[in-house]
C-alpha positions as CSV (number, residue, x, y, z in Angstrom):
1,M,38.9,121.6,18.7
2,K,41.7,124.3,20.2
3,E,45.2,125.1,19.3
4,G,47.4,122.9,21.7
5,Q,50.4,120.6,22.2
6,N,50.0,118.9,18.7
7,I,47.8,121.1,17.1
8,E,48.7,124.8,15.2
9,W,46.5,126.9,12.6
10,K,48.2,129.7,10.5
11,Q,46.5,131.6,7.8
12,S,49.3,131.9,5.4
13,W,52.7,129.8,5.0
14,R,56.0,131.5,5.7
15,D,59.5,130.0,5.9
16,E,59.8,130.6,9.1
17,Y,57.2,128.5,10.3
18,L,60.0,125.8,10.0
19,R,60.8,126.3,13.3
20,W,57.1,124.9,14.3
21,I,58.0,122.0,12.3
22,C,61.3,121.8,14.6
23,G,59.5,121.8,17.6
24,F,56.9,119.5,16.8
25,A,59.2,117.1,16.1
26,N,61.5,117.4,19.4
27,A,58.4,117.2,21.2
28,E,55.3,114.4,20.4
29,G,54.9,115.3,16.8
30,G,52.0,117.0,15.6
31,T,50.1,118.8,12.9
32,L,50.5,122.5,11.3
33,S,47.4,123.2,9.5
34,I,48.2,126.5,6.6
35,G,45.0,128.2,5.7
36,K,42.7,128.4,8.5
37,N,42.7,131.3,11.4
38,D,43.1,131.4,15.0
39,R,39.6,130.0,15.5
40,G,39.9,126.9,13.2
41,D,38.1,128.2,10.4
42,V,39.0,127.5,6.7
43,V,40.1,130.8,5.1
44,G,42.3,129.2,2.5
45,V,45.5,129.4,1.3
46,A,46.9,130.6,-2.2
47,N,49.6,128.5,-4.3
48,A,48.4,125.8,-2.5
49,A,49.6,123.3,-5.4
50,K,53.0,125.2,-5.5
51,L,53.5,124.8,-1.1
52,L,52.5,120.8,-1.5
53,E,55.4,120.4,-3.4
54,D,58.1,123.2,-1.6
55,I,57.0,122.2,1.7
56,P,58.6,119.2,2.1
57,N,61.5,120.1,0.0
58,K,62.3,123.2,2.2
59,V,61.8,120.6,5.2
60,R,63.9,117.9,3.9
61,D,66.8,120.5,3.0
62,I,66.8,122.8,6.7
63,L,65.8,120.0,8.8
64,G,66.6,116.8,7.3
65,I,63.1,115.6,8.2
66,V,60.4,114.0,6.1
67,V,56.8,115.1,6.6
68,V,53.6,114.4,5.2
69,V,52.0,117.5,3.4
70,N,47.9,117.0,2.5
71,L,45.5,119.0,0.4
72,H,42.4,119.6,1.4
73,T,39.3,121.8,0.2
74,Q,36.0,123.0,2.4
75,A,33.7,125.0,0.6
76,G,36.0,125.6,-2.5
77,R,39.2,126.6,-0.4
78,D,42.2,125.3,-0.2
79,W,44.1,124.2,2.8
80,L,46.9,122.3,4.0
81,E,47.6,119.9,6.7
82,I,51.4,119.0,7.7
83,V,51.5,116.2,10.0
84,V,54.9,115.6,11.9
85,D,56.2,112.7,13.6
86,A,57.7,112.6,16.7
87,Y,61.7,112.2,16.3
88,P,64.2,110.2,18.5
89,S,66.9,112.6,17.7
90,P,67.4,115.9,18.1
91,I,66.2,118.2,15.3
92,S,67.7,121.9,14.5
93,Y,66.7,124.5,12.5
94,K,69.9,126.4,11.2
95,G,71.7,125.7,14.9
96,E,68.3,126.2,16.6
97,Y,66.5,123.7,18.6
98,H,62.9,124.3,19.0
99,L,60.4,122.8,20.9
100,R,56.8,122.4,21.3
101,S,54.9,122.9,24.7
102,G,51.8,123.4,25.5
103,S,50.5,125.7,22.9
104,T,53.4,127.4,22.4
105,K,56.7,127.0,20.6
106,Q,60.2,127.5,22.7
107,E,63.7,128.0,21.5
108,L,66.0,125.8,23.7
109,R,69.0,127.7,25.2
110,G,71.3,127.1,28.0
111,A,70.7,124.4,30.9
112,A,67.1,123.5,29.4
113,L,68.8,122.5,26.0
114,D,72.1,120.7,27.6
115,H,69.1,118.7,28.9
116,F,67.1,118.3,26.2
117,L,70.1,117.3,23.7
118,L,71.1,114.6,27.2
119,R,68.0,113.3,27.1
120,K,67.6,112.6,23.2
121,L,70.5,111.2,23.4
122,G,69.2,108.7,26.2
123,R,71.8,110.5,28.4
124,H,70.9,112.1,32.3
125,W,73.1,115.2,33.2
126,D,74.8,113.5,36.0
127,G,75.9,110.5,33.7
128,V,78.5,112.9,31.6
129,P,81.9,112.1,32.0
130,V,84.5,114.4,33.0
131,P,87.7,114.9,32.0
132,H,91.0,115.3,33.9
133,V,89.7,113.8,37.4
134,G,90.5,110.6,38.9
135,S,89.5,108.4,42.2
136,A,92.4,109.5,43.6
137,D,91.4,112.7,43.8
138,L,88.2,112.5,45.3
139,E,87.8,112.9,49.0
140,P,88.7,109.6,50.7
141,R,86.6,110.8,54.2
142,A,83.6,110.9,51.3
143,M,84.6,107.6,50.3
144,L,84.5,106.1,53.6
145,S,81.2,107.9,54.5
146,F,79.5,105.9,52.1
147,R,81.2,102.7,52.9
148,K,80.1,103.0,56.7
149,L,76.2,104.1,55.3
150,A,76.4,101.3,52.8
151,V,76.9,98.5,56.1
152,K,74.3,99.5,57.7
153,S,71.6,100.2,55.1
154,G,72.9,96.3,53.6
155,R,72.5,97.5,49.9
156,L,75.5,96.7,48.8
157,S,77.5,93.4,49.7
158,A,80.8,93.4,51.7
159,N,83.0,92.3,49.2
160,S,82.4,95.2,47.0
161,L,82.7,97.6,50.2
162,A,86.0,95.8,50.7
163,E,87.4,96.7,46.9
164,N,89.5,99.9,46.3
165,D,88.0,103.0,45.7
166,A,88.6,103.0,41.5
167,A,86.9,99.7,41.7
168,L,83.9,100.4,44.0
169,L,83.2,103.6,41.6
170,D,83.1,101.3,38.7
171,K,80.8,99.0,40.5
172,L,78.4,102.1,41.5
173,H,78.3,102.8,37.5
174,L,79.9,106.3,38.0
175,T,82.6,105.6,35.9
176,E,82.8,105.5,31.7
177,G,85.9,104.5,30.2
178,Q,88.5,106.1,32.0
179,Y,86.7,109.1,33.2
180,L,84.6,109.4,36.3
181,K,81.3,110.6,35.6
182,R,79.6,114.4,37.0
183,A,77.5,112.1,39.7
184,A,81.3,111.0,41.1
185,T,82.2,114.5,41.4
186,L,79.5,115.3,43.5
187,L,79.2,112.7,45.8
188,F,82.4,112.3,46.6
189,H,85.3,115.3,45.7
190,A,85.7,117.9,48.6
191,D,85.0,120.7,46.3
192,P,82.2,119.7,43.8
193,E,81.8,123.1,42.8
194,R,85.0,123.1,40.9
195,F,83.3,120.9,38.2
196,T,79.7,122.4,39.1
197,T,78.7,126.0,39.9
198,G,76.2,126.3,42.4
199,A,76.9,122.7,44.1
200,C,75.6,124.0,47.5
201,V,73.3,124.6,49.8
202,K,72.1,128.1,51.3
203,I,70.4,128.6,54.2
204,G,69.0,131.8,55.7
205,F,67.1,132.9,58.4
206,F,64.4,135.7,57.9
207,R,62.6,138.2,59.6
208,T,60.7,139.2,56.6
209,D,61.2,138.0,52.9
210,S,63.5,141.4,52.3
211,D,65.1,141.2,56.1
212,L,67.9,138.3,56.5
213,L,69.3,137.9,59.9
214,Y,72.0,135.7,59.2
215,H,72.9,132.9,57.2
216,D,75.3,129.9,56.1
217,V,76.5,128.3,53.1
218,I,77.6,124.5,53.2
219,S,79.8,122.8,50.8
220,G,81.5,119.9,50.0
221,D,80.8,116.6,49.1
222,L,77.2,115.7,49.0
223,F,77.2,113.1,52.3
224,T,78.8,116.1,53.8
225,Q,76.3,118.7,52.4
226,A,73.2,116.3,53.5
227,E,75.0,115.8,57.4
228,K,75.8,119.6,57.9
229,T,72.8,121.0,56.1
230,L,70.4,118.9,58.9
231,D,72.8,119.6,61.9
232,L,72.6,123.2,61.3
233,L,68.5,123.8,60.9
234,L,68.3,121.3,64.2
235,T,70.9,123.4,66.1
236,K,71.1,126.9,64.8
237,Y,67.8,127.7,62.7
238,L,65.1,125.9,64.3
239,R,63.9,126.9,67.4
240,A,62.6,123.7,70.1
241,G,59.2,124.4,71.6
242,I,59.4,123.4,75.6
243,S,56.8,122.4,77.7
244,Y,56.8,120.5,81.2
245,H,55.2,117.2,82.4
246,G,55.3,117.8,85.9
247,A,59.5,118.0,86.5
248,Q,60.5,116.7,82.9
249,R,60.9,119.2,80.2
250,L,60.1,118.2,76.8
251,E,61.3,119.6,73.6
252,R,59.6,119.8,70.4
253,L,61.1,120.3,66.9
254,P,58.3,122.5,65.2
255,V,59.1,120.1,61.9
256,P,59.7,116.7,62.6
257,E,63.5,115.6,62.5
258,M,62.3,112.3,59.8
259,A,60.3,115.0,57.4
260,L,62.9,117.4,57.8
261,R,65.5,115.0,56.9
262,E,64.0,113.6,54.3
263,A,62.9,116.8,52.3
264,V,66.9,117.8,52.7
265,I,68.3,114.8,50.8
266,N,65.6,114.6,48.4
267,A,66.7,118.2,47.8
268,I,70.3,117.8,47.6
269,A,69.5,114.2,45.4
270,H,66.9,115.6,42.6
271,K,67.9,119.3,41.8
272,D,68.9,120.5,38.3
273,Y,72.8,120.8,38.9
274,G,72.8,122.1,35.5
275,A,71.2,125.2,36.2
276,A,74.0,126.2,38.3
277,V,72.1,127.2,41.3
278,P,72.1,126.4,44.8
279,T,70.0,124.5,46.9
280,Q,68.1,127.0,48.9
281,I,66.3,127.1,52.6
282,S,64.6,130.0,53.8
283,V,64.0,129.7,57.7
284,Y,61.2,132.4,59.3
285,D,59.7,132.7,62.6
286,H,56.4,130.1,61.0
287,K,57.9,128.4,58.0
288,L,60.6,126.8,56.7
289,I,60.6,126.5,52.7
290,I,63.2,124.3,51.0
291,W,63.6,125.2,47.2
292,N,65.7,123.3,44.8
293,T,65.9,123.8,40.9
294,G,64.5,121.2,38.5
295,Q,61.3,120.0,36.9
296,L,58.7,117.5,36.8
297,P,59.4,114.3,34.6
298,P,57.0,115.4,31.3
299,D,53.6,115.0,31.4
300,W,53.8,114.8,34.8
301,S,51.6,116.8,37.4
302,L,51.9,117.7,41.1
303,A,49.0,116.2,41.7
304,R,50.4,112.9,40.4
305,L,53.5,113.4,42.4
306,M,51.5,113.5,45.6
307,D,49.6,110.3,44.6
308,K,51.7,106.7,44.7
309,H,54.1,106.8,42.0
310,P,57.1,104.8,40.2
311,S,60.8,106.6,41.0
312,Q,62.1,108.2,38.1
313,P,65.2,110.7,39.7
314,A,66.2,113.5,37.8
315,N,70.0,112.2,38.4
316,P,69.9,108.1,38.4
317,D,73.5,108.2,39.3
318,I,73.7,110.1,42.1
319,A,70.0,108.8,43.4
320,R,71.5,104.8,43.2
321,T,74.3,105.7,45.2
322,L,72.6,107.4,47.8
323,F,69.9,104.2,47.7
324,L,72.8,102.1,48.1
325,A,74.1,104.2,51.0
326,G,70.7,104.3,52.9
327,L,69.8,107.7,52.6
328,I,67.0,107.7,49.8
329,E,64.2,105.3,48.8
330,S,64.0,104.0,45.1
331,W,60.3,103.5,45.3
332,G,59.1,107.4,44.7
333,R,58.0,107.1,48.6
334,G,59.8,110.4,49.5
335,I,56.8,112.3,49.6
336,D,54.7,110.1,51.2
337,L,56.9,109.5,53.8
338,I,57.5,113.6,54.7
339,R,53.8,114.1,55.2
340,R,53.6,111.1,57.4
341,A,56.2,111.9,59.5
342,C,53.9,115.4,59.9
343,V,50.9,113.5,60.6
344,A,52.3,111.2,62.9
345,A,53.6,113.9,65.0
346,A,50.6,116.2,64.8
347,C,52.0,119.0,62.5
348,P,50.9,120.9,59.6
349,E,51.1,118.9,56.5
350,P,53.9,120.5,54.5
351,K,52.9,122.5,51.1
352,F,54.5,121.1,47.9
353,A,54.7,123.5,44.9
354,C,56.4,123.5,41.3
355,D,56.9,125.8,38.4
356,S,59.0,126.5,35.7
357,T,61.7,127.7,38.2
358,G,62.3,124.7,40.3
359,F,60.1,122.5,43.6
360,W,59.8,123.6,46.8
361,V,58.2,122.3,50.0
362,E,56.9,124.1,52.5
363,F,56.9,123.6,56.3
364,T,54.4,126.1,58.2
365,F,54.5,126.2,62.0
366,G,53.0,128.7,64.8
367,L,55.1,130.7,66.8
368,D,53.2,129.1,70.0
369,E,52.0,125.6,69.5
370,A,49.7,124.1,72.0
371,G,50.9,126.0,74.7
372,E,54.7,125.6,73.7
373,T,57.2,128.2,74.5
374,P,59.5,128.5,71.0
375,V,62.8,128.7,72.1
376,K,66.0,127.1,70.4
377,T,67.8,126.4,73.2
378,P,66.7,124.8,76.6
379,V,65.6,128.0,78.4
380,K,62.6,127.8,80.7
381,T,60.8,131.1,80.7
382,P,60.0,133.2,82.1
383,V,63.8,133.8,82.6
384,K,66.4,136.9,82.4
385,T,68.0,138.4,79.3
386,P,71.9,137.5,81.0
387,A,70.3,134.3,81.8
388,A,68.7,133.1,78.4
389,I,72.0,134.7,76.6
390,L,74.3,132.3,78.8
391,Q,72.2,129.5,77.9
392,C,72.3,130.2,74.6
393,L,76.0,130.5,74.5
394,A,76.5,127.4,76.6
395,D,74.5,125.4,74.0
396,N,76.2,126.6,71.0
397,P,79.7,128.4,71.4
398,T,79.7,129.7,68.0
399,M,76.5,132.0,67.8
400,T,76.6,135.4,66.9
401,L,74.9,138.2,69.1
402,A,72.4,138.9,66.4
403,E,71.1,135.1,66.5
404,V,71.1,134.7,70.4
405,A,69.0,138.3,69.9
406,V,66.1,136.3,67.4
407,V,66.1,132.9,69.3
408,I,65.5,134.8,72.8
409,G,63.6,137.4,71.5
410,K,65.6,140.3,72.4
411,S,66.5,143.4,71.1
412,L,70.0,143.4,69.0
413,S,70.9,146.2,71.4
414,A,69.7,144.9,74.4
415,V,71.6,141.7,73.7
416,E,74.9,143.1,73.2
417,R,74.1,145.7,76.2
418,A,73.8,142.8,78.6
419,S,76.5,140.3,77.5
420,A,78.9,143.4,77.5
421,K,77.9,143.3,81.7
422,L,78.6,139.9,81.4
423,V,81.7,139.7,80.0
424,K,83.0,142.7,82.6
425,D,81.3,140.7,85.4
426,G,83.6,137.6,84.2
427,K,80.6,135.3,83.4
428,L,81.7,135.4,79.6
429,K,84.8,135.5,77.3
430,Y,84.9,135.7,73.5
431,V,87.6,133.4,72.5
432,G,89.8,133.7,69.0
433,P,89.6,136.0,66.1
434,Q,86.5,137.9,65.5
435,K,84.9,135.9,62.2
436,G,85.9,131.9,63.3
437,G,86.2,132.8,67.1
438,H,83.5,131.1,70.1
439,W,81.8,132.3,73.3
440,Q,83.0,130.7,76.7
441,V,80.3,130.5,79.4
442,L,82.6,130.8,82.8
443,A,79.8,131.5,85.3
C-alpha cells in the first residue's frame, strides 16, 4: 500500500496536520495514520492515549467536523488511524481552504478557491448573479443574433423567441431574481470585459515561438467573438493551398472549416472565465494551436475525453444558450466531430492535451501538402512580387505589408520596395489614416 489520494502517513502528531484533515474532508475523505514512516512501517507514537482524546476535540473545535480516531498496536508499538469523511460543504482551517489532490495537499487560492466554493455550494461560475446590470444594458444585436440562430436551429419555440428580451433571458435561465447571471453578460453584453477580465480572444501569427509577426484581439459578446474569430482565421491567418484540375482552380484550407469552427466555439464555451485569461490562438506556418484555461472534470482523464463521454460543461448556462442557438451539441460530441472532420478532409488528426493551466488542441499541416502551393490568396505561381502584392491587397485591403510579406513568402523590405513602386506607378493607393486605413488597388 502506498500514500495516495486517500492515505497519508506521519511519524508523529503536529497540530498543523489539521490542514491535512481539512484537505481530506474537502476532497473524497481519507485516512491519516500517525505513527508510521514514509514506507508505511509502524514506528509507534508517544502519548497515544492522550492523542486519542485530544485530536477529535481539536478537529471539532477548529474544523467544525467529526472524525473517528482508532488506536492500534503492532509489535508493541501504538499508532493512530484518523478516518475522515468527505463533507458536502466547504471546510476551512482558520480561514484557509485545503484540498487533497493525489498524494499532496494544496491550499486553494484565487480562482481555484472560487470554483471550489461554488462547486461545494452546488453552483457554477457562470451562474453567479451580477448586480447593477439589466436586460436594457445588453447588446440588441447580440440578442437579435441569438434569435436568428435559434430559429434556424429549431431548438427553441417561436413563442419564446417572440417575447421581449427580459422574458427571453428568463426562459434561457440567465436570471436569478432581479439580477442577470454572469453568463448573460458574456453572451449578450457589448463589453463583457467590463465584468469579466480576459473575456476575449487573442490571435497571433508566429514565425517562431518568440517571433510574433502580427496579432488581433477579438472582443464583444460571445456570438461576435466566435464569428469574428473564425472569419479572421479563414481570411487572414490561414493560407489556402492552391491546385489545378485542368483549368479549374481548387483551394484547400490546411484545417477543415468544420473542425476549426467546432474547436473555436468549444474553446469559447468551455473556458474557465474565472481565471481572467483570454482564449489564445497561435498560428504558425505548419500548425495552429487553440488554448483556453480550464480543467477536466474531477476523476476524468484525457483518454476518457477522447472516448465517448457524457456532456459535462464547465459553464452550463453558457453551454445551454449556445446549444439552443445551434452552435454546439449537448452530448459531448465536440472532439469526435473535430476528429471526423479532419479525417474526412484527409488532414492529420489534431492533438489534444491538458495540464493544470488549461486545455489545447493542435492542428498540424505542411507547407506543401499534396503538391499544393500554400498561399492565403488565390495567386497562381510562379508569379512576380508586384502582382502577388496586388492580388493580396485586392482580396484583403486591410492587410499590412508585413502580413503580405508572410503570405507571399517574401521579405518585408522586398514588399515595401515593390509596393512603393506600385504606388508611384498609380497601381496602388493607401486610403485613410495609418491605423484604420486600407489599400485600394487601382490597376
